C-alpha positions as protocol buffer text, in pm:
chain_id: "A"
residue {
  index: 1
  type: MET
  ca { x: 0 y: 0 z: 0 }
}
residue {
  index: 2
  type: ARG
  ca { x: 146 y: 337 z: -106 }
}
residue {
  index: 3
  type: GLY
  ca { x: 180 y: 648 z: 102 }
}
residue {
  index: 4
  type: LEU
  ca { x: 281 y: 768 z: 442 }
}
residue {
  index: 5
  type: ARG
  ca { x: 7 y: 677 z: 684 }
}
residue {
  index: 6
  type: LEU
  ca { x: -216 y: 837 z: 939 }
}
residue {
  index: 7
  type: VAL
  ca { x: -440 y: 680 z: 1195 }
}
residue {
  index: 8
  type: LEU
  ca { x: -779 y: 824 z: 1283 }
}
residue {
  index: 9
  type: LEU
  ca { x: -921 y: 606 z: 1562 }
}
residue {
  index: 10
  type: LEU
  ca { x: -1210 y: 611 z: 1803 }
}
residue {
  index: 11
  type: ALA
  ca { x: -1154 y: 830 z: 2108 }
}
residue {
  index: 12
  type: LEU
  ca { x: -921 y: 656 z: 2352 }
}
residue {
  index: 13
  type: GLY
  ca { x: -829 y: 406 z: 2082 }
}
residue {
  index: 14
  type: ALA
  ca { x: -468 y: 367 z: 1976 }
}
residue {
  index: 15
  type: LEU
  ca { x: -273 y: 169 z: 1719 }
}
residue {
  index: 16
  type: ALA
  ca { x: 106 y: 182 z: 1741 }
}
residue {
  index: 17
  type: VAL
  ca { x: 286 y: 206 z: 1407 }
}
residue {
  index: 18
  type: ALA
  ca { x: 663 y: 222 z: 1373 }
}
residue {
  index: 19
  type: VAL
  ca { x: 750 y: 462 z: 1092 }
}
residue {
  index: 20
  type: ALA
  ca { x: 1091 y: 623 z: 1117 }
}
residue {
  index: 21
  type: GLY
  ca { x: 1048 y: 981 z: 1001 }
}
residue {
  index: 22
  type: CYS
  ca { x: 1054 y: 1115 z: 646 }
}
residue {
  index: 23
  type: GLY
  ca { x: 1160 y: 827 z: 426 }
}
residue {
  index: 24
  type: GLY
  ca { x: 1094 y: 560 z: 688 }
}
residue {
  index: 25
  type: THR
  ca { x: 907 y: 234 z: 635 }
}
residue {
  index: 26
  type: GLY
  ca { x: 599 y: 108 z: 814 }
}
residue {
  index: 27
  type: ARG
  ca { x: 438 y: -224 z: 897 }
}
residue {
  index: 28
  type: ASP
  ca { x: 193 y: -441 z: 709 }
}
residue {
  index: 29
  type: PRO
  ca { x: -134 y: -246 z: 661 }
}
residue {
  index: 30
  type: SER
  ca { x: -328 y: -543 z: 801 }
}
residue {
  index: 31
  type: ALA
  ca { x: -137 y: -527 z: 1130 }
}
residue {
  index: 32
  type: GLY
  ca { x: -426 y: -375 z: 1328 }
}
residue {
  index: 33
  type: ARG
  ca { x: -708 y: -606 z: 1224 }
}
residue {
  index: 34
  type: HIS
  ca { x: -669 y: -830 z: 1529 }
}
residue {
  index: 35
  type: LEU
  ca { x: -759 y: -536 z: 1755 }
}
residue {
  index: 36
  type: GLY
  ca { x: -1123 y: -569 z: 1653 }
}
residue {
  index: 37
  type: LEU
  ca { x: -1155 y: -207 z: 1537 }
}
residue {
  index: 38
  type: PRO
  ca { x: -1444 y: -90 z: 1315 }
}
residue {
  index: 39
  type: PRO
  ca { x: -1390 y: -89 z: 937 }
}
residue {
  index: 40
  type: LEU
  ca { x: -1086 y: 123 z: 865 }
}
residue {
  index: 41
  type: GLY
  ca { x: -1033 y: 379 z: 589 }
}
residue {
  index: 42
  type: THR
  ca { x: -708 y: 513 z: 445 }
}
residue {
  index: 43
  type: MET
  ca { x: -513 y: 833 z: 379 }
}
residue {
  index: 44
  type: ASP
  ca { x: -255 y: 852 z: 105 }
}
residue {
  index: 45
  type: VAL
  ca { x: -82 y: 1084 z: -141 }
}
residue {
  index: 46
  type: GLY
  ca { x: -369 y: 1231 z: -340 }
}
residue {
  index: 47
  type: PRO
  ca { x: -420 y: 1283 z: -714 }
}
residue {
  index: 48
  type: TYR
  ca { x: -350 y: 1658 z: -686 }
}
residue {
  index: 49
  type: PRO
  ca { x: -58 y: 1780 z: -902 }
}
residue {
  index: 50
  type: LEU
  ca { x: 239 y: 1751 z: -666 }
}
residue {
  index: 51
  type: THR
  ca { x: 471 y: 1942 z: -899 }
}
residue {
  index: 52
  type: ASP
  ca { x: 250 y: 2254 z: -891 }
}
residue {
  index: 53
  type: GLN
  ca { x: 290 y: 2310 z: -518 }
}
residue {
  index: 54
  type: TYR
  ca { x: 564 y: 2449 z: -291 }
}
residue {
  index: 55
  type: TYR
  ca { x: 648 y: 2209 z: -10 }
}
residue {
  index: 56
  type: ARG
  ca { x: 800 y: 2315 z: 321 }
}
residue {
  index: 57
  type: TYR
  ca { x: 1132 y: 2174 z: 442 }
}
residue {
  index: 58
  type: ARG
  ca { x: 1168 y: 2369 z: 766 }
}
residue {
  index: 59
  type: ASP
  ca { x: 1010 y: 2302 z: 1103 }
}
residue {
  index: 60
  type: MET
  ca { x: 772 y: 2535 z: 1284 }
}
residue {
  index: 61
  type: LEU
  ca { x: 1064 y: 2755 z: 1396 }
}
residue {
  index: 62
  type: ASP
  ca { x: 1216 y: 2769 z: 1044 }
}
residue {
  index: 63
  type: HIS
  ca { x: 1501 y: 2527 z: 1120 }
}
residue {
  index: 64
  type: ARG
  ca { x: 1595 y: 2355 z: 795 }
}
residue {
  index: 65
  type: TYR
  ca { x: 1596 y: 1978 z: 767 }
}
residue {
  index: 66
  type: LEU
  ca { x: 1905 y: 1780 z: 675 }
}
residue {
  index: 67
  type: ALA
  ca { x: 1942 y: 1707 z: 301 }
}
residue {
  index: 68
  type: ALA
  ca { x: 1617 y: 1880 z: 209 }
}
residue {
  index: 69
  type: PRO
  ca { x: 1566 y: 2025 z: -142 }
}
residue {
  index: 70
  type: THR
  ca { x: 1618 y: 2400 z: -159 }
}
residue {
  index: 71
  type: ASN
  ca { x: 1345 y: 2490 z: -407 }
}
residue {
  index: 72
  type: GLY
  ca { x: 1032 y: 2362 z: -236 }
}
residue {
  index: 73
  type: SER
  ca { x: 976 y: 2086 z: -491 }
}
residue {
  index: 74
  type: TYR
  ca { x: 814 y: 1754 z: -404 }
}
residue {
  index: 75
  type: ASP
  ca { x: 1079 y: 1498 z: -306 }
}
residue {
  index: 76
  type: GLY
  ca { x: 859 y: 1195 z: -241 }
}
residue {
  index: 77
  type: CYS
  ca { x: 869 y: 1242 z: 135 }
}
residue {
  index: 78
  type: TYR
  ca { x: 507 y: 1130 z: 165 }
}
residue {
  index: 79
  type: ASP
  ca { x: 555 y: 823 z: -53 }
}
residue {
  index: 80
  type: THR
  ca { x: 694 y: 593 z: 217 }
}
residue {
  index: 81
  type: LEU
  ca { x: 513 y: 274 z: 308 }
}
residue {
  index: 82
  type: GLY
  ca { x: 310 y: 266 z: 627 }
}
residue {
  index: 83
  type: LEU
  ca { x: -28 y: 204 z: 779 }
}
residue {
  index: 84
  type: VAL
  ca { x: -325 y: 422 z: 683 }
}
residue {
  index: 85
  type: THR
  ca { x: -631 y: 366 z: 899 }
}
residue {
  index: 86
  type: TYR
  ca { x: -909 y: 572 z: 1052 }
}
residue {
  index: 87
  type: SER
  ca { x: -1239 y: 515 z: 1226 }
}
residue {
  index: 88
  type: LEU
  ca { x: -1500 y: 764 z: 1347 }
}
residue {
  index: 89
  type: ILE
  ca { x: -1752 y: 819 z: 1622 }
}
residue {
  index: 90
  type: GLY
  ca { x: -2093 y: 910 z: 1483 }
}
residue {
  index: 91
  type: GLY
  ca { x: -2321 y: 1171 z: 1635 }
}
residue {
  index: 92
  type: LYS
  ca { x: -2383 y: 1542 z: 1614 }
}
residue {
  index: 93
  type: THR
  ca { x: -2040 y: 1618 z: 1471 }
}
residue {
  index: 94
  type: LEU
  ca { x: -1727 y: 1461 z: 1325 }
}
residue {
  index: 95
  type: GLN
  ca { x: -1507 y: 1342 z: 1610 }
}
residue {
  index: 96
  type: GLY
  ca { x: -1230 y: 1098 z: 1693 }
}
residue {
  index: 97
  type: THR
  ca { x: -853 y: 1100 z: 1736 }
}
residue {
  index: 98
  type: LEU
  ca { x: -592 y: 1159 z: 1469 }
}
residue {
  index: 99
  type: THR
  ca { x: -267 y: 970 z: 1524 }
}
residue {
  index: 100
  type: ALA
  ca { x: 22 y: 1032 z: 1285 }
}
residue {
  index: 101
  type: HIS
  ca { x: 359 y: 861 z: 1244 }
}
residue {
  index: 102
  type: GLY
  ca { x: 652 y: 939 z: 1019 }
}
residue {
  index: 103
  type: LEU
  ca { x: 558 y: 1292 z: 917 }
}
residue {
  index: 104
  type: LYS
  ca { x: 799 y: 1586 z: 907 }
}
residue {
  index: 105
  type: GLN
  ca { x: 954 y: 1662 z: 1245 }
}
residue {
  index: 106
  type: HIS
  ca { x: 827 y: 1948 z: 1464 }
}
residue {
  index: 107
  type: PHE
  ca { x: 586 y: 2033 z: 1186 }
}
residue {
  index: 108
  type: ALA
  ca { x: 229 y: 2164 z: 1178 }
}
residue {
  index: 109
  type: TYR
  ca { x: -45 y: 2028 z: 953 }
}
residue {
  index: 110
  type: GLN
  ca { x: -388 y: 2174 z: 891 }
}
residue {
  index: 111
  type: ILE
  ca { x: -674 y: 1922 z: 913 }
}
residue {
  index: 112
  type: LYS
  ca { x: -946 y: 1996 z: 657 }
}
residue {
  index: 113
  type: LEU
  ca { x: -1259 y: 1876 z: 489 }
}
residue {
  index: 114
  type: GLU
  ca { x: -1272 y: 1965 z: 119 }
}
residue {
  index: 115
  type: GLY
  ca { x: -1564 y: 1926 z: -118 }
}
residue {
  index: 116
  type: GLN
  ca { x: -1556 y: 1730 z: -441 }
}
residue {
  index: 117
  type: PRO
  ca { x: -1830 y: 1886 z: -659 }
}
residue {
  index: 118
  type: THR
  ca { x: -1932 y: 1700 z: -971 }
}
residue {
  index: 119
  type: GLU
  ca { x: -2019 y: 2014 z: -1170 }
}
residue {
  index: 120
  type: PRO
  ca { x: -1934 y: 2386 z: -1177 }
}
residue {
  index: 121
  type: TYR
  ca { x: -2104 y: 2640 z: -952 }
}
residue {
  index: 122
  type: PRO
  ca { x: -2397 y: 2684 z: -881 }
}
residue {
  index: 123
  type: TRP
  ca { x: -2439 y: 2303 z: -879 }
}
residue {
  index: 124
  type: THR
  ca { x: -2793 y: 2316 z: -1019 }
}
residue {
  index: 125
  type: THR
  ca { x: -2796 y: 1995 z: -1224 }
}
residue {
  index: 126
  type: SER
  ca { x: -2748 y: 1761 z: -928 }
}
residue {
  index: 127
  type: PRO
  ca { x: -2768 y: 1986 z: -621 }
}
residue {
  index: 128
  type: ASN
  ca { x: -2870 y: 1703 z: -389 }
}
residue {
  index: 129
  type: SER
  ca { x: -2602 y: 1457 z: -489 }
}
residue {
  index: 130
  type: ALA
  ca { x: -2385 y: 1360 z: -193 }
}
residue {
  index: 131
  type: GLU
  ca { x: -2081 y: 1536 z: -339 }
}
residue {
  index: 132
  type: ASN
  ca { x: -2248 y: 1863 z: -442 }
}
residue {
  index: 133
  type: TRP
  ca { x: -2460 y: 1889 z: -127 }
}
residue {
  index: 134
  type: SER
  ca { x: -2158 y: 1818 z: 94 }
}
residue {
  index: 135
  type: ASN
  ca { x: -1945 y: 2072 z: -94 }
}
residue {
  index: 136
  type: LYS
  ca { x: -2208 y: 2344 z: -31 }
}
residue {
  index: 137
  type: GLN
  ca { x: -2241 y: 2268 z: 341 }
}
residue {
  index: 138
  type: ILE
  ca { x: -1864 y: 2259 z: 396 }
}
residue {
  index: 139
  type: GLY
  ca { x: -1799 y: 2586 z: 214 }
}
residue {
  index: 140
  type: SER
  ca { x: -2087 y: 2760 z: 388 }
}
residue {
  index: 141
  type: VAL
  ca { x: -1917 y: 2723 z: 726 }
}
residue {
  index: 142
  type: GLY
  ca { x: -1561 y: 2725 z: 592 }
}
residue {
  index: 143
  type: ARG
  ca { x: -1414 y: 2888 z: 281 }
}
residue {
  index: 144
  type: TRP
  ca { x: -1452 y: 2875 z: -98 }
}
residue {
  index: 145
  type: TRP
  ca { x: -1171 y: 2801 z: -342 }
}
residue {
  index: 146
  type: CYS
  ca { x: -1200 y: 2869 z: -716 }
}
residue {
  index: 147
  type: ASN
  ca { x: -1000 y: 2613 z: -911 }
}
residue {
  index: 148
  type: ASP
  ca { x: -1032 y: 2822 z: -1227 }
}
residue {
  index: 149
  type: CYS
  ca { x: -901 y: 3136 z: -1056 }
}
residue {
  index: 150
  type: GLY
  ca { x: -649 y: 2975 z: -821 }
}
residue {
  index: 151
  type: TRP
  ca { x: -759 y: 3177 z: -519 }
}
residue {
  index: 152
  type: ASN
  ca { x: -1024 y: 3211 z: -249 }
}
residue {
  index: 153
  type: VAL
  ca { x: -1373 y: 3346 z: -311 }
}
residue {
  index: 154
  type: THR
  ca { x: -1602 y: 3508 z: -52 }
}
residue {
  index: 155
  type: ASP
  ca { x: -1971 y: 3434 z: -10 }
}
residue {
  index: 156
  type: SER
  ca { x: -2066 y: 3760 z: -181 }
}
residue {
  index: 157
  type: GLU
  ca { x: -1836 y: 3687 z: -475 }
}
residue {
  index: 158
  type: LEU
  ca { x: -1979 y: 3344 z: -555 }
}
residue {
  index: 159
  type: ARG
  ca { x: -2236 y: 3480 z: -800 }
}
residue {
  index: 160
  type: LYS
  ca { x: -1951 y: 3620 z: -1011 }
}
residue {
  index: 161
  type: HIS
  ca { x: -1807 y: 3271 z: -1054 }
}
residue {
  index: 162
  type: ARG
  ca { x: -2092 y: 3091 z: -1227 }
}
residue {
  index: 163
  type: GLY
  ca { x: -1946 y: 2817 z: -1444 }
}
residue {
  index: 164
  type: HIS
  ca { x: -1628 y: 2795 z: -1234 }
}
residue {
  index: 165
  type: TRP
  ca { x: -1526 y: 2492 z: -1033 }
}
residue {
  index: 166
  type: ILE
  ca { x: -1572 y: 2608 z: -674 }
}
residue {
  index: 167
  type: LEU
  ca { x: -1455 y: 2389 z: -385 }
}
residue {
  index: 168
  type: GLY
  ca { x: -1580 y: 2436 z: -31 }
}
residue {
  index: 169
  type: TYR
  ca { x: -1326 y: 2359 z: 239 }
}
residue {
  index: 170
  type: LEU
  ca { x: -1318 y: 2373 z: 617 }
}
residue {
  index: 171
  type: LEU
  ca { x: -1003 y: 2398 z: 828 }
}
residue {
  index: 172
  type: PHE
  ca { x: -1134 y: 2270 z: 1161 }
}
residue {
  index: 173
  type: ASP
  ca { x: -819 y: 2166 z: 1349 }
}
residue {
  index: 174
  type: PHE
  ca { x: -443 y: 2114 z: 1324 }
}
residue {
  index: 175
  type: LEU
  ca { x: -175 y: 1885 z: 1461 }
}
residue {
  index: 176
  type: MET
  ca { x: 192 y: 1931 z: 1558 }
}
residue {
  index: 177
  type: THR
  ca { x: 447 y: 1651 z: 1532 }
}
residue {
  index: 178
  type: ASP
  ca { x: 734 y: 1573 z: 1768 }
}
residue {
  index: 179
  type: ILE
  ca { x: 1102 y: 1506 z: 1690 }
}
residue {
  index: 180
  type: SER
  ca { x: 1009 y: 1164 z: 1549 }
}
residue {
  index: 181
  type: GLY
  ca { x: 735 y: 1304 z: 1325 }
}
residue {
  index: 182
  type: SER
  ca { x: 455 y: 1160 z: 1538 }
}
residue {
  index: 183
  type: ALA
  ca { x: 144 y: 1324 z: 1682 }
}
residue {
  index: 184
  type: THR
  ca { x: -187 y: 1240 z: 1845 }
}
residue {
  index: 185
  type: GLN
  ca { x: -464 y: 1499 z: 1817 }
}
residue {
  index: 186
  type: PRO
  ca { x: -821 y: 1456 z: 1950 }
}
residue {
  index: 187
  type: LEU
  ca { x: -1074 y: 1588 z: 1699 }
}
residue {
  index: 188
  type: TYR
  ca { x: -1412 y: 1748 z: 1748 }
}
residue {
  index: 189
  type: LEU
  ca { x: -1546 y: 1951 z: 1458 }
}
residue {
  index: 190
  type: ASP
  ca { x: -1692 y: 2269 z: 1610 }
}
residue {
  index: 191
  type: SER
  ca { x: -1473 y: 2546 z: 1462 }
}
residue {
  index: 192
  type: SER
  ca { x: -1389 y: 2716 z: 1133 }
}
residue {
  index: 193
  type: PHE
  ca { x: -1035 y: 2847 z: 1103 }
}
residue {
  index: 194
  type: HIS
  ca { x: -842 y: 3054 z: 852 }
}
residue {
  index: 195
  type: VAL
  ca { x: -475 y: 2966 z: 904 }
}
residue {
  index: 196
  type: VAL
  ca { x: -231 y: 2864 z: 1181 }
}
residue {
  index: 197
  type: TRP
  ca { x: 10 y: 3102 z: 1356 }
}
residue {
  index: 198
  type: ARG
  ca { x: 279 y: 3105 z: 1624 }
}
residue {
  index: 199
  type: THR
  ca { x: 199 y: 3351 z: 1900 }
}
residue {
  index: 200
  type: ASP
  ca { x: 530 y: 3533 z: 1840 }
}
residue {
  index: 201
  type: GLN
  ca { x: 416 y: 3605 z: 1483 }
}
residue {
  index: 202
  type: ARG
  ca { x: 69 y: 3734 z: 1558 }
}
residue {
  index: 203
  type: PRO
  ca { x: -95 y: 3774 z: 1900 }
}
residue {
  index: 204
  type: PRO
  ca { x: -419 y: 3574 z: 1921 }
}
residue {
  index: 205
  type: ASN
  ca { x: -758 y: 3731 z: 1977 }
}
residue {
  index: 206
  type: ARG
  ca { x: -904 y: 3549 z: 2277 }
}
residue {
  index: 207
  type: THR
  ca { x: -1258 y: 3587 z: 2143 }
}
residue {
  index: 208
  type: LEU
  ca { x: -1214 y: 3524 z: 1770 }
}
residue {
  index: 209
  type: ASP
  ca { x: -924 y: 3274 z: 1756 }
}
residue {
  index: 210
  type: GLY
  ca { x: -858 y: 2924 z: 1885 }
}
residue {
  index: 211
  type: LYS
  ca { x: -678 y: 2868 z: 2213 }
}
residue {
  index: 212
  type: PRO
  ca { x: -295 y: 2858 z: 2182 }
}
residue {
  index: 213
  type: ARG
  ca { x: -141 y: 2513 z: 2228 }
}
residue {
  index: 214
  type: PRO
  ca { x: 209 y: 2458 z: 2369 }
}
residue {
  index: 215
  type: HIS
  ca { x: 461 y: 2254 z: 2173 }
}
residue {
  index: 216
  type: SER
  ca { x: 802 y: 2147 z: 2297 }
}
residue {
  index: 217
  type: VAL
  ca { x: 1072 y: 2175 z: 2027 }
}
residue {
  index: 218
  type: THR
  ca { x: 1381 y: 1962 z: 2088 }
}
residue {
  index: 219
  type: TYR
  ca { x: 1701 y: 1921 z: 1890 }
}
residue {
  index: 220
  type: GLY
  ca { x: 1775 y: 1593 z: 1713 }
}
residue {
  index: 221
  type: SER
  ca { x: 2099 y: 1510 z: 1533 }
}
residue {
  index: 222
  type: GLY
  ca { x: 2048 y: 1364 z: 1188 }
}
residue {
  index: 223
  type: VAL
  ca { x: 1728 y: 1565 z: 1147 }
}
residue {
  index: 224
  type: TYR
  ca { x: 1844 y: 1923 z: 1101 }
}
residue {
  index: 225
  type: GLU
  ca { x: 2092 y: 2086 z: 866 }
}
residue {
  index: 226
  type: SER
  ca { x: 2273 y: 2285 z: 1135 }
}
residue {
  index: 227
  type: PRO
  ca { x: 2562 y: 2094 z: 1298 }
}
residue {
  index: 228
  type: SER
  ca { x: 2506 y: 2282 z: 1625 }
}
residue {
  index: 229
  type: PRO
  ca { x: 2200 y: 2210 z: 1841 }
}
residue {
  index: 230
  type: PHE
  ca { x: 1953 y: 2492 z: 1881 }
}
residue {
  index: 231
  type: PRO
  ca { x: 1816 y: 2538 z: 2233 }
}
residue {
  index: 232
  type: ASP
  ca { x: 1511 y: 2339 z: 2334 }
}
residue {
  index: 233
  type: GLN
  ca { x: 1210 y: 2562 z: 2381 }
}
residue {
  index: 234
  type: THR
  ca { x: 834 y: 2567 z: 2412 }
}
residue {
  index: 235
  type: ILE
  ca { x: 635 y: 2756 z: 2151 }
}
residue {
  index: 236
  type: TYR
  ca { x: 263 y: 2831 z: 2134 }
}
residue {
  index: 237
  type: VAL
  ca { x: 58 y: 2778 z: 1820 }
}
residue {
  index: 238
  type: TYR
  ca { x: -307 y: 2861 z: 1751 }
}
residue {
  index: 239
  type: ALA
  ca { x: -559 y: 2872 z: 1467 }
}
residue {
  index: 240
  type: GLU
  ca { x: -699 y: 3205 z: 1350 }
}
residue {
  index: 241
  type: GLY
  ca { x: -1078 y: 3210 z: 1340 }
}
residue {
  index: 242
  type: GLU
  ca { x: -1235 y: 3245 z: 997 }
}
residue {
  index: 243
  type: SER
  ca { x: -1407 y: 3580 z: 951 }
}
residue {
  index: 244
  type: GLN
  ca { x: -1782 y: 3589 z: 878 }
}
residue {
  index: 245
  type: ARG
  ca { x: -1821 y: 3247 z: 1041 }
}
residue {
  index: 246
  type: PRO
  ca { x: -1933 y: 3143 z: 1390 }
}
residue {
  index: 247
  type: ARG
  ca { x: -1677 y: 3179 z: 1665 }
}
residue {
  index: 248
  type: PRO
  ca { x: -1454 y: 2880 z: 1749 }
}
residue {
  index: 249
  type: GLY
  ca { x: -1656 y: 2619 z: 1934 }
}
residue {
  index: 250
  type: ARG
  ca { x: -1988 y: 2725 z: 1776 }
}
residue {
  index: 251
  type: VAL
  ca { x: -1964 y: 2581 z: 1425 }
}
residue {
  index: 252
  type: THR
  ca { x: -2206 y: 2305 z: 1329 }
}
residue {
  index: 253
  type: LEU
  ca { x: -2260 y: 2104 z: 1013 }
}
residue {
  index: 254
  type: PRO
  ca { x: -2615 y: 2031 z: 895 }
}
residue {
  index: 255
  type: ALA
  ca { x: -2737 y: 1678 z: 952 }
}
residue {
  index: 256
  type: GLY
  ca { x: -2683 y: 1445 z: 661 }
}
residue {
  index: 257
  type: SER
  ca { x: -2453 y: 1202 z: 485 }
}
residue {
  index: 258
  type: TYR
  ca { x: -2129 y: 1362 z: 368 }
}
residue {
  index: 259
  type: ARG
  ca { x: -1892 y: 1257 z: 92 }
}
residue {
  index: 260
  type: CYS
  ca { x: -1582 y: 1469 z: 56 }
}
residue {
  index: 261
  type: ARG
  ca { x: -1204 y: 1474 z: 98 }
}
residue {
  index: 262
  type: LEU
  ca { x: -1021 y: 1451 z: 431 }
}
residue {
  index: 263
  type: LEU
  ca { x: -703 y: 1649 z: 379 }
}
residue {
  index: 264
  type: LEU
  ca { x: -379 y: 1733 z: 557 }
}
residue {
  index: 265
  type: THR
  ca { x: -221 y: 2056 z: 436 }
}
residue {
  index: 266
  type: GLU
  ca { x: 128 y: 2167 z: 534 }
}
residue {
  index: 267
  type: GLU
  ca { x: 121 y: 2483 z: 746 }
}
residue {
  index: 268
  type: SER
  ca { x: 378 y: 2724 z: 602 }
}
residue {
  index: 269
  type: PHE
  ca { x: 367 y: 2987 z: 880 }
}
residue {
  index: 270
  type: HIS
  ca { x: 379 y: 3254 z: 609 }
}
residue {
  index: 271
  type: ASN
  ca { x: 731 y: 3160 z: 499 }
}
residue {
  index: 272
  type: VAL
  ca { x: 684 y: 3159 z: 124 }
}
residue {
  index: 273
  type: PRO
  ca { x: 911 y: 3159 z: -183 }
}
residue {
  index: 274
  type: PRO
  ca { x: 1033 y: 3513 z: -263 }
}
residue {
  index: 275
  type: ASP
  ca { x: 921 y: 3497 z: -628 }
}
residue {
  index: 276
  type: LEU
  ca { x: 551 y: 3462 z: -541 }
}
residue {
  index: 277
  type: PRO
  ca { x: 330 y: 3774 z: -542 }
}
residue {
  index: 278
  type: TYR
  ca { x: 253 y: 3744 z: -173 }
}
residue {
  index: 279
  type: THR
  ca { x: 275 y: 4036 z: 67 }
}
residue {
  index: 280
  type: TRP
  ca { x: 166 y: 3898 z: 405 }
}
residue {
  index: 281
  type: GLY
  ca { x: 480 y: 3692 z: 469 }
}
residue {
  index: 282
  type: GLN
  ca { x: 681 y: 3719 z: 786 }
}
residue {
  index: 283
  type: THR
  ca { x: 1003 y: 3586 z: 633 }
}
residue {
  index: 284
  type: TYR
  ca { x: 1092 y: 3430 z: 298 }
}
residue {
  index: 285
  type: TYR
  ca { x: 1268 y: 3101 z: 225 }
}
residue {
  index: 286
  type: PRO
  ca { x: 1291 y: 2915 z: -107 }
}
residue {
  index: 287
  type: ASP
  ca { x: 1195 y: 2601 z: 86 }
}
residue {
  index: 288
  type: GLY
  ca { x: 942 y: 2771 z: 316 }
}
residue {
  index: 289
  type: GLY
  ca { x: 637 y: 2614 z: 155 }
}
residue {
  index: 290
  type: PHE
  ca { x: 303 y: 2745 z: 33 }
}
residue {
  index: 291
  type: TRP
  ca { x: 34 y: 2542 z: 212 }
}
residue {
  index: 292
  type: ALA
  ca { x: 97 y: 2232 z: 4 }
}
residue {
  index: 293
  type: HIS
  ca { x: -120 y: 1920 z: 17 }
}
residue {
  index: 294
  type: ALA
  ca { x: 36 y: 1632 z: 208 }
}
residue {
  index: 295
  type: LEU
  ca { x: -204 y: 1338 z: 250 }
}
residue {
  index: 296
  type: SER
  ca { x: -573 y: 1279 z: 188 }
}
residue {
  index: 297
  type: ASP
  ca { x: -858 y: 1035 z: 181 }
}
residue {
  index: 298
  type: GLU
  ca { x: -1031 y: 1093 z: -152 }
}
residue {
  index: 299
  type: ALA
  ca { x: -1341 y: 891 z: -60 }
}
residue {
  index: 300
  type: PHE
  ca { x: -1413 y: 1021 z: 289 }
}
residue {
  index: 301
  type: ALA
  ca { x: -1768 y: 966 z: 415 }
}
residue {
  index: 302
  type: PHE
  ca { x: -1941 y: 1036 z: 745 }
}
residue {
  index: 303
  type: THR
  ca { x: -2288 y: 1108 z: 879 }
}
residue {
  index: 304
  type: ILE
  ca { x: -2406 y: 1389 z: 1104 }
}
residue {
  index: 305
  type: SER
  ca { x: -2718 y: 1303 z: 1304 }
}
residue {
  index: 306
  type: GLY
  ca { x: -2990 y: 1532 z: 1435 }
}
residue {
  index: 307
  type: GLY
  ca { x: -3230 y: 1560 z: 1141 }
}
residue {
  index: 308
  type: PRO
  ca { x: -3338 y: 1411 z: 809 }
}
residue {
  index: 309
  type: PRO
  ca { x: -3052 y: 1286 z: 592 }
}
residue {
  index: 310
  type: HIS
  ca { x: -2941 y: 1485 z: 289 }
}
residue {
  index: 311
  type: GLY
  ca { x: -2705 y: 1429 z: 4 }
}
residue {
  index: 312
  type: LYS
  ca { x: -2827 y: 1085 z: -96 }
}
residue {
  index: 313
  type: GLY
  ca { x: -2743 y: 1017 z: -455 }
}
């Protein structure tokens, strides 16, 4: 089975997988079946064009990895073998625990839902298909992305994009890996976020943004380019609340059966290549990344209870 693997398990569930960092190898994908877990899904390298994205090869504090490419190109880091499994708790929202092994070290990843519409906006031919209905619900509490334009679209701008392929997406959480590239993050979809920041970059708004989370950064030889250890330290990272959406903790998805994409996106911390027309950056590195896609489940499905089902088709 191809791809670096993630594990999304029931709350309090755990499945140990030994994957040794970027380029490591994992165990047989069937290794967890004896645990009696519910049917398991997978995350893998998606069909998105890997060569058209800028990948990040620095950790959350901009320390550069050993032997990383200098131009932000895809180097196959997410192609290693491993175990991809996830399982979910049903109910009023999407919830569970995300457990990752073998990702980039001391790295942050956005956790998203992304729609997969079957026709251009305004999705009038098959509006109640699972894909088109799900795309509309996700974008309505998250954000809109125009594939034809290559940029975000606001609610008020949607009408100007008739005939364009518009994807709804929702950044609802993030995870931070340790020195081995592992992380465990409980999930409960109740927030809509814009992007992830360190508190030293941008002070959080206690009302509009998510609560800062501490992360301990430690030095590891054989991981970083610098021959001298940098001092261990604790940083704080938070997600910025999405404007024009409910405050963190108050977001809900309509009841129904969803079919979409579960996506991990690299968080670039606004360190972007200097040749891009981008003015919000804090610092610029050729290998600083540009929110590149990492791993996904292209056939993600879940059900939100609390009302009549939608999106059957």
